[in-house]
MIVEX-321149 format. One record per atom (N, C-alpha, C, O): x, y, z. Coordinates in steps of 0.05 Angstrom, whole numbers, plus 5000, padded with zeros to 4 digits. Example, Ala and Ser with C-alpha at 12.3 -4.5 7.8 and 13.67 -1.06 7.14 Angstrom:
# MIVEX-321149
526448865156
524649105156
526449345156
528549345169
525749555142
527349795143
525850015157
526850235161
***
This chain:
# MIVEX-321149
451148864553
452049094567
455049134561
456648944563
455849384555
458649434548
460449364572
459849434595
462749234566
464749194587
466249454591
466149634575
467749464613
469349704618
471349744596
471849974588
472549524587
474549544566
473349654540
474649814526
470949554533
469649654509
469149954510
469450094491
468250044534
467850324537
470450484535
470550704524
472650364545
475250484543
476050504514
477050714505
475750294498
476450304470
474850514455
475850654438
472250534462
470550724448
471451004453
470951184437
472651054476
473551324483
476451374478
477551584484
477851174466
480751184463
481651434448
480551504427
483651564459
484751804446
487751764445
488951624461
489051904426
491951884424
493152074445
491852254455
495752024451
497152184470
497452474459
497352664475
497652494433
497952764421
495452934426
495553174432
493152794424
490652944429
490453024458
489453234465
491352844476
491352914505
493053154510
492253334526
495353174497
497053404501
495653654490
495853874502
494153624468
492853854456
490753974475
490054204472
489753804493
487853904513
488954144528
487454314538
491654154530
492854364545
492054644535
492254834550
491254654510
490454914499
487955034511
487455274509
486354854524
483854964536
484054974567
482155034580
486554934577
486754934607
485955194619
484655204640
486755414606
486155674618
483155714621
482255814641
481655624600
478755654602
477655484624
475855574639
478655234627
477655054648
478255164675
476555154693
480655274679
481455384705
479755624712
478855654734
479255794692
477656024697
474855954705
473656084723
473755754692
470955664698
470855564727
468855604740
472955424736
472855314762
473555514784
473055464808
474755734776
475655934796
473256044813
473656144835
470856014801
468556124816
467955944841
466556034859
469155704841
468655534864
469955644889
468955624911
472355764884
473755874907
475655664919
475455424912
477355754937
479255574949
478155404971
479155184975
476055494984
474955335006
476655365031
478955465030
475555275053
477155255077
477455515093
479055515112
476255725085
476455965102
479156095099
480656045081
479756265119
482256425118
484756265123
486956335114
484456035137
486755875144
486955615128
488255425137
485755615104
485755365088
488455285077
488855055070
490355475076
492955405065
493555565040
491655665027
496055575033
496855725009
495955574984
495755334984
495455714963
494655594937
496955444926
499155544925
496355194917
498455014906
498254974877
499754814865
496455114863
496255094834
495055344823
493655494836
495755394797
494755634784
491755634780
490455844776
490455394781
487555374778
486055494801
483655564798
487355524824
485955624848
484455404862
483255454883
484555154852
483154934864
484754804886
483654734907
487354764881
489054614899
490154784921
490855024916
490454674944
491754814967
493954634979
493554394980
496054754987
498254615000
497654575029
496254745041
498554365042
498254335071
499454565086
501554675078
498254635108
499254865125
499654765154
497754655166
501954815165
502554745192
501254945211
502055175212
499154855226
497755035245
498054935273
496454995291
500254785278
500654675305
500754885327
499854845349
501755125320
501955335340
499155425350
498955535371
497155375334
494355445341
492855215354
490655245365
494054975352
492554735360
491954725390
493554815406
489654615396
488854575423
487254315425
486154215406
487254195449
485953945453
482953975452
481854185459
481553755443
478653755443
477553665417
478953645397
474953625417
473453555392
473453265386
475053105397
471653185368
471352905359
471752895329
470153015315
473752745320
474252715292
472152525280
471652315291
471052595257
468952435244
470152295220
470952425200
470352035222
471651875201
469851635194
467651615204
470851465176
469251235167
471051005159
473451045155
469850765157
471150535144
469050415125
466650435131
469950295104
468050165085
467549875091
465549765083
469449745105
469249465112
469949435142
472049545150
468249305157
468749275185
471049085191
471348885177
472649145211
474848975219
473748695227
471748675241
475148485219
474248215224
474648135253
473347955263
476348275267
477048215295
478548445306
479348625292
479048435333
480748635346
483548515352
485248645364
483948255345
486448125352
488548205332
488648105310
490448375341
492348495323
494748295317
496448365301
494748075330
496747865325
495647645308
496547595286
493647505318
492647265305
491047335280
490847175261
489747565279
487947635257
488947885243
487348055235
491547915239
492748155228
492348175198
494248175182
489748195190
489048235162
488948535157
489248695176
488448615132
488448905125
486549065141
487149295149
484148955147
482149115162
483049155191
482549355203
484448955202
485348975230
487649165233
487649345250
489749135216
492049315219
491449595208
492949775214
489349625194
488549895185
486750035205
486750275207
485149885220
483050005237
483549975267
482350125283
485149785275
485449725304
488349765313
488849915332
490149625301
492949605311
494149875319
494849905342
494550065300
495950305308
494450495325
495650675337
491850465327
490250635346
490750545375
491050705393
490750275379
490650175406
493350075417
493750075441
495250005400
497649875409
500150015399
500050185382
502449925410
505050035403
506749815391
506449575397
508749895375
510849725366
513349785382
513449985396
515349615380
517949685393
519149935380
520250105395
518849965354
520150175339
518250255317
516550095308
518450505307
516650595286
518050775266
520250865271
516750815244
517850995224
517451285233
515451365244
519551445230
519451725238
517551875221
517551845196
515852045233
513952205219
515252455207
516852585220
514652505181
515752735168
513752975170
511452935177
514753205164
513153455165
513353595138
515553655129
511053665126
511053795100
512654055101
512454205120
514254105080
514353975054
516353745052
516653635031
517653675074
519553455073
517953195070
515753165080
519152995057
517952735054
519152535074
521552565081
517652345082
518652135100
520951985086
520751905063
523051935101
525451805090
525651515097
527351375086
523951415115
524251145125
525951125150
526550905159
526851355160
528451365185
526751255208
524351285208
528151125227
526850995249
527051155274
528851315278
525151115293
525251225320
523851035339
522250865330
524451055364
523250875384
520250925387
519251145383
518850715395
516050725402
515850625431
516350785449
515250375435
515250265462
518150255472
518650265496
520050215454
522950225461
523950505458
523350645439
525550585478
526750855476
529450855462
530351065453
530650615459
533250595446
533650315435
532350125444
535550295417
536250025407
539150025398
540350245392
540449795397
543249765389
543549515372
542649305380
544849545349
545449315332
548249225336
550149385336
548748965340
551348865346
553148885321
552148915299
555848875325
557748905303
557448695282
557848745258
556648445289
556248235269
553548245257
552848075240
551848435265
549148475255
547348235259
545548185243
547848085280
546247855286
544647885312
543447695321
544648125323
543148165348
542348465349
543948645344
539848505357
538848775363
537848775391
536148615399
538848965407
538048995435
536349245439
537249465432
533949205450
532049435454
531849485484
531749305500
531749745491
531149825518
528349945519
527850145504
526549845535
523849945535
523750215549
525250275567
521950375539
521450645550
520250605578
518350455581
521250745598
520150715625
517350835627
516851045615
515650715642
513050835649
510850805628
508850935630
511250635607
509150585588
506850435601
507350215612
504450545601
502250425615
500250295596
499550415575
499250065603
496949945589
494350075598
494350225617
492250005585
489550105590
488850105620
489449905634
487650315630
487050345658
484850155667
484550115691
483350045649
481149865657
482249585663
484449505654
480649435678
481449155684
481448995657
479849055640
483148795655
484948685675
487748815676
489348745693
488348995657
491049115657
491349325678
493549365689
489149475685
489149655708
491349865707
492349945728
492149955684
494150165682
496950075689
498650245695
497549815690
500249725698
502249795676
501549845653
504849805684
507049875666
507849635649
508149415659
508249695623
509249485605
512049395614
513649555623
512549135611
515249035615
516048845593
514448785575
518448745594
519448575572
517948315570
517848195548
516648225591
514947985590
512648015570
511847815558
511648255568
509448305548
510548275520
509148165502
512948355515
514148335489
514648035482
514047955460
515647885501
516147605496
513447455492
513347275475
511447525508
508847405504
507747455476
506747275463
508147705467
507247775440
508747625419
507647535400
511447595423
513047455404
512147155402
512047055380
511547035424
510746755424
508146725408
507846545392
506246915412
503746905397
504246965367
503146825350
505847165362
506447245334
507647015319
506846955296
509646885330
511146675316
509446435311
510046275293
507246395326
505546165322
503046235306
502046065291
501946475310
499246535300
499046745278
497146745263
500946925276
500647145258
500647055229
502346895221
498847155212
498947095184
501347215170
501947145147
502747405184
505047535172
507647435184
509747555178
507547225199
510047125212
512147035192
514547045198
511346955168
513246865148
515247075139
517347015129
514447335142
516247555136
518447595156
520647695150
517947505181
519747575203
521047325216
523447335222
519547115221
520346885237
521846685220
520746575201
524346635226
525946435212
524746155215
524046075237
524546015192
523745735191
525345605169
525045685146
526845395175
528645275155
527145175131
528245155109
524545095134
523044985112
521345195098
521545215073
519845345113
517845525100
518845815098
517745955081
520745895114
521646175113
524646195118
525546315138
526346065100
529146055106
530646315104
532846345114
529446525091
530746785089
529646985109
530547215110
527646905125
526647085146
528647105169
530046905174
528947335181
531347385198
531247295227
533247205237
528947315241
528947305270
528747015279
526846865273
530846935294
530946665305
529746645332
528446445339
530046855349
528846845375
528747125387
530147315378
527147155409
527147395426
527347305455
526247095462
528847455470
529247385498
529247645515
529447865504
528947615541
528747845559
530547805583
529847675603
533047915582
534947895604
533948025630
534647945652
532348245627
531148375650
528548505641
527748475618
527348645660
524548745655
524448965634
522249015623
526649085627
526649305608
528249245583
528449415565
529349005580
531148945558
530048715541
529148515552
530048755515
529148545497
531448495477
532448685465
532248245473
534448175455
533248015432
531947815436
533648115407
532747985383
535147855370
537048005362
535147595367
537347455354
536547375325
534347275321
538347425306
537847375278
539247135268
541547075277
537946985250
539246755238
541346845218
543346715215
540747065204
542647185185
542247485185
540147585191
544347635178
544047925177
541848005157
541447885136
540348205165
538148305148
538148605149
537848725170
538448725125
538549025124
535949155132
535949395137
533749005133
531149125138
529949025165
527549045168
531648935183
530548825208
528849035224
526748965234
529849275225
528449485241
525749545227
523649575241
525749565201
523349635186
521349405188
518849455189
522249155189
520448925193
518948945220
516548895221
520449025240
519149045267
517349295269
515549295286
517949495252
516249735252
513949725234
512049885235
513849525216
511849505195
509049505207
508649375228
507149645195
504549685207
502749435208
500549445219
503749205198
502048965200
503448745216
502548515217
505648815230
507148595242
506948575272
505448405282
508448735287
509048665315
508048875335
509649045344
505448865341
504349045361
504248905388
503348675390
505249045408
505648925435
502948905449
501749105455
502148665456
499648615470
500348515499
502348385503
498748595518
499348525546
498948225552
497448095538
500448125571
500247845579
497347775587
496547535586
495747965596
493047915604
491247815581
489047715586
492247835556
490647725534
490547425536
488847295522
492147305552
492047015557
490146955580
491046905602
487546965574
485546895594
484347135609
482147105621
485647365609
484547595623
482447745608
480547845620
482747765582
480747885565
480947745537
483047625531
478947775521
478947645495
479947845474
478548035468
482347815463
483448015444
481948025418
482248225403
480347825412
478747835388
476348035390
475448145370
475448075415
473148245418
473548485436
471648645440
475948525447
476448755464
479348845461
481048705449
479949075471
482549205467
483549305494
482149435509
486149235500
487449345524
490249405516
492149265522
490649635503
493249705493
494549935508
493650015529
496750025496
498250255507
498650475486
500250655490
497050455464
497350645442
495950905448
495050955470
495651075427
494551345431
491551355437
490551565446
490151135431
487251135434
486250895450
487550675448
484150925464
482850695478
480050655466
478650845459
479350405462
476750345450
474550385471
474350235490
472850585466
470650645485
468050505478
466550435496
467550465453
465050345445
465350215417
466750325400
464149985413
464149855387
461349735382
460249585398
460149815360
457549725352
457749585325
458149715305
457449315325
457749165300
456149275277
453749335281
457449305254
456249405230
455349695231
454149795212
455849835253
455050115256
457450295259
457750495245
459350225278
461650395281
462950355308
462150175323
465050515313
466450495339
467350775347
467550955331
467850795373
468751055384
471351005399
471550845417
473451155391
475951155405
476251415421
475351625413
477351385445
477851615462
480951645466
482351455468
481751895469
484551955473
485651815498
484351825519
487951685496
489151555519
490651765535
492651875526
489751835559
491052045575
493851965585
495352135593
494451705583
497151605592
499051565569
501251455573
498351645545
500051595522
502751745526
502751965537
504951615518
507551715526
508351975511
510052125521
507052035488
507752285474
506152515487
503652505486
507452705498
506152915513
504353085495
505153155473
501953145504
500053315490
499153205463
498353355446
499252935460
498252815436
496552575444
497152445464
494452505429
493352655406
491952905415
491452945439
491253085396
489753325402
486753265404
485453355423
485653105386
482853045387
482252885412
483752715420
479952935425
479052785448
478052505440
478252315455
476952485415
475752235407
475752215376
476052415362
475451975367
475051915338
472451755336
472251535347
470651855321
468151705316
468251595287
468351745268
468151325285
468451195260
465851045252
464950875267
464651125230
462250995220
462950775200
464850805184
461550555200
461850345180
459850405158
457450385162
460950465134
459250545111
460150395087
461950495072
459050165081
459950005059
459250115032
460550045012
457150275030
456250375004
457450644998
457350825014
458650664974
460050914967
458151144966
458751364976
455751104955
453851324953
453151434980
452851674984
452851265000
452251355027
454651505039
454251705052
457051405034
459351545045
459551825033
460152025047
459151845007
459452104993
457352295003
457852535007
454852195007
452752365018
453352465046
452952705052
454452295062
455252375089
457552575089
457552755106
459352545071
461552735068
460453005060
461153215072
458753015040
457653275031
456053405053
455953655054
454753245070
453253365092
454953455116
453953565135
457553395114
459453475135
459553275158
460553345180
458453035154
458552835176
460952655174
461452495193
462452665153
465052545150
467052765142
466352925124
469352765153
471252985148
473652905131
474853075119
474252645129
476552555114
475652495085
473352505079
477652435068
477152415039
475452175032
475951955042
473352215016
471452005009
471251974978
471251754968
471152194964
470452194935
472552034920
474952054925
471651884899
473451754881
474751974864
473952204863
476951894849
478252084832
476352184810
476552414803
474552014801
472652094781
470752314791
469852494776
470052294817
468052484828
469352724843
467952884853
472052734843
473452924860
472653214853
471853364871
472853294828
472353574821
469453644824
468753864834
467653464816
464853524819
464053554848
462353724855
465253394866
464653414894
465653684905
464353804921
467953764895
468954034903
467054254894
466554444909
465854224870
463954414861
461454414879
460354624886
460554174886
458154144902
458554254930
456654364942
460954224941
461554314969
464054484968
466154394974
463754734961
466154904956
467754964981
470055054979
466654925005
468154985029
470254765036
471754795054
470154545021
472154335026
474854415014
475054614999
476954265021
479654325013
480654104994
480553865001
481554174971
482653984951
485653994952
486854214949
486853764955
489753744955
490653534936
489053364928
493253534929
494353324914
496353174931
498053304944
496252914931
498052754947
500952804939
501452874916
502852784958
505652824951
507152564948
509652564946
505752334949
506952074946
505451924925
502951924924
506851784907
505651624886
504351374898
505151264918
502251284884
500851044892
502650804893
504350764875
502350634914
503950384914
502150144909
502849914915
499850194897
497949984890
498149914861
498250094844
498249664854
498249584826
496949314822
496849144840
495849274798
494949014790
496948914769
497549054750
497848664773
500148574757
499348324742
498048134752
500048314716
499648074700
502047894705
504347964701
501447644713
503447434716
502747204697
500647214684
504547014695
504146804675
504446524688
506046484706
502846344678
503046064687
504845904669
504945954645
506245714681
508345564666
507845264665
509645114659
505445174672
504944894671
504844784643
504044934624
505544534640
505244394614
506844534592
509144594595
505444584569
506744694545
506345004544
506145114522
506245134567
505645414568
507445574549
509845554550
506245744532
507845914514
509246134530
511146254519
508446184555
509646404570
512446334581
513746504594
513346084577
516046014584
518046164566
520346194573
517046244543
518746394523
518746684530
516646814531
521046794535
521347074543
520147264522
519147474530
520247194497
519247364476
516247404477
515147614470
514847194487
511947214489
511247414511
509447574508
512647394533
512147584555
512847864547
511448054554
515047904532
515848164523
513648274504
513048514505
512448104488
510348194470
507948304485
506748504477
507248174508
505148274524
505748554535
504048734534
508148594544
508948854555
508849064534
507949294539
509749004510
509849204489
507149244475
506749434460
505249074482
502549104471
500649274489
498249294483
501749384510
500149554528
500549844522
502749954524
498449984514
498450264509
498050414535
495850494542
500250444550
500150554577
499150844578
497550914596
499951004559
499151284559
496151314554
494851474568
495051164536
492151174532
490651084556
488651204564
491650874569
490250774593
490350974615
488451004630
492551124618
492651334639
490651554632
489251644650
490551624606
488651834598
485751754606
484251914617
485051504600
482251424603
481651314631
479851404644
483351124640
482851014667
483351214689
481951234708
485551374685
486251564706
484851834702
485252014718
483151864682
481752114677
483552354673
482952574681
485952294662
487852514659
486852744642
487152974648
485452664620
484452874602
482353044616
482153284611
480652914632
478553054647
479753244668
478853474670
481753154682
483053324702
484353564688
484253784697
485653504665
486953724650
484953934642
485554174643
482653854633
480554044625
479654214648
478654434644
479954114672
479254254696
481554414708
481354524730
483854414694
486154574703
487854424723
489354554737
487654164725
489154004744
490953814729
490153684710
493453794738
495353604725
495453344741
496153354765
494853124728
495152864741
497952764735
498552674713
499652774754
502452684751
502552374754
501552274774
503752244735
503751954735
506551834730
508251964720
506851584738
509251434732
508351144725
506151064731
510151004712
509750714706
511050554729
513350604737
509550364739
510750164757
512749994741
512249934718
514949924754
516849734742
516849474759
514649384767
519149364763
519249134781
518649214810
518049044827
518749474816
517749574841
515749794835
515749904813
514049854854
512050064850
513350334849
515450384861
512050524835
513250784830
513450954855
514651174854
512350864877
512451024901
515151024914
515751184932
516950844906
519550814919
521551014907
523250944891
521351264916
523151474906
526051404912
526651304934
527751454893
530551394897
531151114886
533051084871
529550914893
529950644883
528850604855
529950474838
526450734851
525050704825
526550844803
527551064807
526650714780
527950834756
525750874735
524050704731
525751114723
523651184704
524051044677
525951104663
522250854670
522650714644
521850884620
522350804597
520751124625
520151304603
522651474596
522651614575
524651454612
527151604608
529251394598
530551274615
529451364572
531251164561
534151204568
535651014573
534951464570
537751524578
538251414606
540451314611
536351444624
536651354652
536251054655
537750924669
534250954641
533450674645
535150484628
535750264636
535950574604
537550404587
535850284565
533550334562
537150104548
535749994525
533249834531
531449804514
533049714555
530749554561
528249724566
526049624571
528549994565
526150174567
524250114544
521850174546
525249994522
523449944499
521149764506
519149764493
521549594526
519349404533
517049544547
514949414551
517349794555
515149944566
513850124546
511850264552
514850124521
513750294500
511650134485
511949904479
509450274478
507350144463
508250114434
508750314420
508549864425
509549804399
508249554389
509449334390
505849574379
504249344370
505549184348
505548944350
506749314327
508049154306
510348984318
510648754310
511949104336
514248954347
513148734365
514348514366
510948774380
509848574396
508948334380
509448104387
507748384357
506848164339
509248024327
509147774323
511448164321
513848034311
515047844332
515847624325
515147934357
516147764378
514547514381
515547294385
511847544380
510147314382
510547124359
510646874363
510947224335
511447064312
514046914314
514246684307
516147064323
518746944326
518746714347
520446534345
516946724365
516746514386
515146274375
514746084390
514146294351
512646074339
509646104340
508145904336
508646344345
505746384348
504846614329
503646804338
505446574304
504646774284
501646824283
500747044277
500146614289
497246634289
496046664318
493646644322
497846724336
496946764364
496346494376
496946284366
494946504399
494146254413
491946314433
491446554440
490646104441
488446124461
489546064489
491245894492
488546204508
489346164536
487046254554
484946324545
487646254581
485646344600
486746564617
489246574622
485046744626
485746964644
484346914671
481946924673
485946854691
484946794717
485047044735
486947194734
483147074752
483147294772
481147234794
479447054791
481347384816
479447354838
476747454830
476447694823
474747284829
472147364821
470447494842
468247584837
471547514866
470047644888
470247944886
471448054868
468948074905
468948364905
470948494925
471148734927
472448324940
474048424961
476548574952
477948694968
477248564926
479548704916
478848974904
480549134896
476249034903
475349304894
474949324864
475549144849
473749554857
472849594830
475149624810
475049534787
477449754819
479649784800
480949524792
481849494769
480949334810
481949064804
480248934782
481348814763
477648954785
475848834766
476148974739
475948844717
476549234739
476949384715
479549284701
479549254677
481649244717
484149144705
483748874692
485048824671
482048704703
481548444690
480248484663
480948354643
478348674661
477048724635
478948854616
478948784592
480749024626
482749144609
484548934597
485148924573
485548744614
487248534604
485948364583
487148294563
483448294588
481948134569
481648284542
481448154522
481548544542
481348704518
484048754504
484148774480
486148774520
488848824510
490048584496
491148614474
489948354508
491448124498
490748044470
492547974455
488148044462
487547964434
488748154413
489148064390
489448404421
490548584401
493248484391
494048554369
494748324407
497248224398
496947924389
498947804381
494547814392
494147544383
493747334405
493547094400
493747424430
493347244453
490347254461
489447454473
488947044454
486047044459
485546914486
485446674489
485147094506
484947004534
482047004543
480747214544
481046774549
478246744559
478246814589
479846694604
476546984598
476347064626
475446824643
473446694636
476846774664
476146544682
476346634711
478246574725
474346794721
474346874749
474046634767
472546454761
475546634789
475446414808
474346504834
474646734842
472946324848
472146374875
474546434892
476646304889
474246624911
476546704927
477946474941
480446464941
476446294952
477646064966
479145874947
480845724957
478645894922
480245744902
482445914891
484745824887
481846174886
483846354875
486246374893
488546364883
485846414919
488046474937
490146254938
492446314933
489446004944
491545804946
492645714919
495045644916
490945704898
491745574873
492645764852
493845674832
492246024855
493146214835
494946424848
497246454841
493846574868
495446774882
497946654893
500146764891
497646424906
499946274918
500646034900
501745834910
499946044875
500245814858
502945694856
503245444853
505045854858
507845754856
509445794882
511845774881
508045854904
509445884929
510045614941
508145474948
512545544944
513345274953
512245214981
511444984986
512045414998
511045365025
508045275024
507145125041
506645365003
503845285000
503545024984
501644874988
505544964967
505344734949
508044574951
509644604933
508344414971
510844274975
511144034957
513243984945
508943884955
509143624941
507343614916
508143514895
504943724919
503043704897
503743884874
505044094879
503043824850
503644004827
502444274831
500044284836
503944484828
502844754833
502044894807
502544794785
500745124810
500545314788
498445264768
496445124773
498745374745
496645394724
498045444697
500445494696
496445434676
497445504649
495645724639
493345674632
496745964637
495146184628
496246444639
498646464644
494446644642
495246904652
493746954678
491446874681
495047074697
493847134723
493947434729
496047564724
491847544738
491847824748
492047814779
490247714792
494247914789
494747914817
494848194829
496148364817
493448234851
493648494865
496248494881
496648334898
497948684874
500648694886
500848914907
500249144901
501548844931
501849034953
504749114956
506349094938
505349214980
508049314985
508949225013
507249125028
511449255019
512649195045
514149445055
514249645040
515249445079
516349695090
518849795077
519550025081
520249635061
522549725046
522449625018
520949435012
523949755000
523949674972
524949384969
523849224954
527149314983
528249054980
526448834991
526248614979
525048895013
523048695023
520648665005
519648445001
519848884993
517548864974
518248684951
516548524943
520648714940
521448544918
521748254927
520748074914
523148214950
523547944959
520947794964
520647564956
519047934977
516547814984
515147684961
513947464963
515247814937
513747724914
515347594893
514347434877
517947654892
519547574868
521747384873
522947284853
522447324897
524447124904
523046854907
520846844917
524246644899
522946384899
522246284928
520646104931
523546414948
522846344976
521046564989
520546545013
520146754973
518346954984
515646834991
514746644979
514346965012
511846845022
509446875004
507446745008
509647054984
507547084964
508747074936
507947224918
510746904932
512346874908
510546854883
508646694882
511247024863
509647024838
509846774822
507846674811
512246664820
512746434802
514046514776
512646634759
516646464773
518046524748
519446274739
520346114756
519646224713
520745974704
522446014679
521546144660
524845904679
526345874654
525145634640
523845464652
525545614614
524345394598
525145124610
527545064612
523144964616
523544694626
524044674656
524244454667
524244904670
524844904699
522244904715
520044974705
522444814740
520144824759
519845114768
521645224779
517545234763
517145514770
517545564800
518145784808
517145364817
517545394845
520445454852
521145574872
522245364834
525145414838
526045694829
528145784836
524345824813
524846094805
527046114784
528045914773
527846364778
529946424760
532446484777
532446674792
534546314775
536846354792
538146634790
539146734810
538146754766
539247024763
537647224780
538747404792
535047194780
533247364796
533847324826
534147524840
533847074834
534347024863
536947134872
537147254894
539147094856
541747194865
541747494867
542947604886
540547634848
540447924850
539048024875
539948204888
536747894881
535247974905
536847914930
536848084949
538147694931
539747624955
542047824960
542747874982
543147924938
545248124941
544248374955
545448464974
542048484945
541148734958
539648694984
539248884999
538748454989
537448395015
539448405038
538748455061
541948355032
544048345053
546048575050
548148575062
545348775034
547049015030
546249235049
544049335048
548049295068
547449495089
548149785080
547349975094
549649815059
550250085049
547950185032
547350065011
546550395041
544050485027
544550554998
542950494981
546850684992
547350774965
547850524947
546850514924
549350334957
549850094941
547349944936
546849844914
545649914957
543149764954
541349904934
540049764918
541250164935
539550314916
540450264887
538750214870
543050264882
544050214855
543449934846
542749884823
543649734864
543049454857
540149424850
539449274832
538349554865
535449534859
534749674833
533049584818
536149894826
535750014801
536649834778
535249814758
538949704780
539749514760
537849274758
537349174736
536749194780
534748974780
532349044763
531348874748
531349294765
529049374749
529649354719
527949274703
532149434711
532849424683
532949134673
532049074651
533948954690
534048674682
531248554680
530748414661
529548624699
526848514699
525148614676
523248484668
525748854666
524248954643
524548774619
522648724604
526848654615
527348474593
526148194599
525048074581
526348104623
525247844630
522147844629
520947644623
520948074635
518048114633
516447904647
514447804636
517247834671
515747634686
513147754698
511147604702
513148014703
510848144715
510348414701
512248564697
507848464695
507248704679
504948854693
502748744695
505449094702
503449244716
501349354697
501949444675
498849354706
496649474693
495649714709
496549744732
493849874699
492750094715
491349984740
490349754739
491250124762
492250404764
495250414766
496450274783
496550574749
499350614751
499850814774
497950904786
502450864780
503051064801
501951334793
502451434771
500651464811
499551734806
499551894832
499251784854
499852154830
499452334852
496452404853
495552584839
495052244868
492052274868
491252524882
492752664896
488652584880
487452824892
485952734917
484752514918
485852914937
484652864963
482853094970
483653334966
480453044980
478553254987
477753205016
476752995023
478053415032
477353385061
476153645071
476253855058
474953635094
473853875107
476054015123
477653885136
476154285122
478354435135
478054435166
479854545179
475954325177
475754315206
477954145218
478554165242
479253975201
481553815211
484053985207
485054015184
485054105228
487554255226
489954065222
489953835233
491954155207
494354005202
493953765183
495653595181
491653755170
491253525151
493353545128
493653755116
494753325123
496753315102
499453415110
501253405094
499753505135
502353625143
504253405152
506653415146
503253195165
504952985176
504452725162
502252655155
506652575157
506352315143
508652135151
510652215162
508251875146
510351675151
511151535125
509751565105
513351395125
514351245102
512451015096
510850935113
512650895071
511050655066
511550445087
513850385094
509450325097
509750135119
509250255146
508950105165
509150515148
508450645173
505550635178
504050535161
504650725201
501850695208
500250955202
498651035219
500651075179
499051295171
496451195160
496450985147
494051315165
493851585177
493651595207
493751815218
493351365222
493151405251
495451555264
494951715282
497951515255
500151675266
500051965257
500852145273
499152015233
498752295224
496652425241
496852665248
494552275248
492352385263
493052465291
491552615304
495352385301
496252475327
496552785327
496152915348
497152895304
497753185302
495353335290
495453585289
493253195282
490853335273
489453465297
489653365320
488053675292
486653805314
483953925304
483653975280
482153975323
479554065317
479554365315
479754505335
479254465290
479154755285
476254845282
475154835259
474954925303
472054985302
471455235286
469055285281
473555385278
472955615262
472655545232
472055725216
472955295225
472855205197
470355035192
469254915210
469655025166
467354865157
468054565160
470454485158
466054395165
463154455164
462054565190
459654635191
463654575212
462554665237
462054965237
460255065250
463755125223
463155405218
461955425190
463355395170
459355465189
457955475163
458655725148
458955945159
458855685121
459455915104
456956095102
456956305089
***
């Protein structure tokens, strides 16, 4: 059976041919124009000449309370405990619906983009001391927990925050980002929290941290749970929060029902009375339910997007206004006689990747172009391309500098570098990756891509998928000192790692690329212990982690990307950054109008402003 990479090679086209497709765009757009814009009279202004795309439209002036939003999840949350079990399913499906943080990212309104500006949530105000070693929060008066027993609608006080802090610092899987520990998290900022009175919370820092507010606002970190979680109710199986929604019903493997919290502190929000969420693990089932109008939010993959629009013309097609922050990254093992200790070998890998062809094929750029749609893309660098302002375009040599050449496909030069490093005939190695299904289909595709790419420059990498319970500690965390204090760490070969993001650009870099980061990749100078990292990399990260001037920090992070292009410790594979397409039913008013910065709790916070427009499909049939 053909591998994904073999199919990709068989379809391989040059960039020039992809550009030539532009000559048929008019015909493709005309053919699709019969589909119509969808969404009725209030679907929004047209956002592309094809007539397919529509821009978000602010309809808040028409909004009214009522209705039940129909949504879905593909994987059921492992627990309702937003502190002890704060995995991706929990902070995506439970935390921001039911609970509040002290502070949150400010929501933007289209066409403005979220800037990362902060605003109070459970706290109405905050003050940072002159020495930047203390943050004092004042709680918002009258915040009420769930009206049901055992919280009985009582008002939140600072004791709840301290109770949450105690649990977080002991139990949270994300505590290493926030809680200072001299051994395992020496660069994490928070030393303690205290409560001088019922409405005041004082956060003391071990060292100044430019991202302390964003850390506390991050959607996977610090949701305030009531003291009654200690014996009054089981937080793993029930919810008693102060957030915008209360959990009315939960049916394992079937779904859950959220109802609007009438005591939520934001007046007249949310608009929807309820959210009905179905658990649908199979893509085909989700897509069928979407087409039938039983799911209203975006379901279709990028490959199926246009065809689904054809099948259901009353839906609304939009293009995201933020680039993807998801990437699969090639990393290298440095155990024993690893050839990847030589910078030239790593550079050869980077220059052996035909990024433009991969975007054409993996991202379906040529197919979208034929349909009159432009897939706007970027290359990830040492940070993901979603970080506007911080990210530097490596395709712009004038802006990026001479190290932009390491992002250019240059197979002859890649082979020269490999030969200069002493591997004129190439070498054999292994490609390690998570062999489970929990990272999704694009991750598995990236593994096949890597296995097909590396031999082209002479690196013969045998695929070696690992069981998740082996992959996570020994490969994903292979060089993280907190995980491997005494025993020999790491591996010899190539690793495909799924790389996430953090609430700020500097934290995202620190988390993965500093030798004390909690998911440290592992970088090594020749002969050095990879756990100790590259001192030049560590020093650069420490400079911008403690830089409070935004402009200076931005410049430092831009310089860091240029440096890391040459060091080539980490090399992103598809999916690269792209402005993806989204298809939804127009019955959701204000869809796409409100958003938060990376690390915010979107879409739950965006959904505060969504409303039930019964005049639109699928409830108003065409």
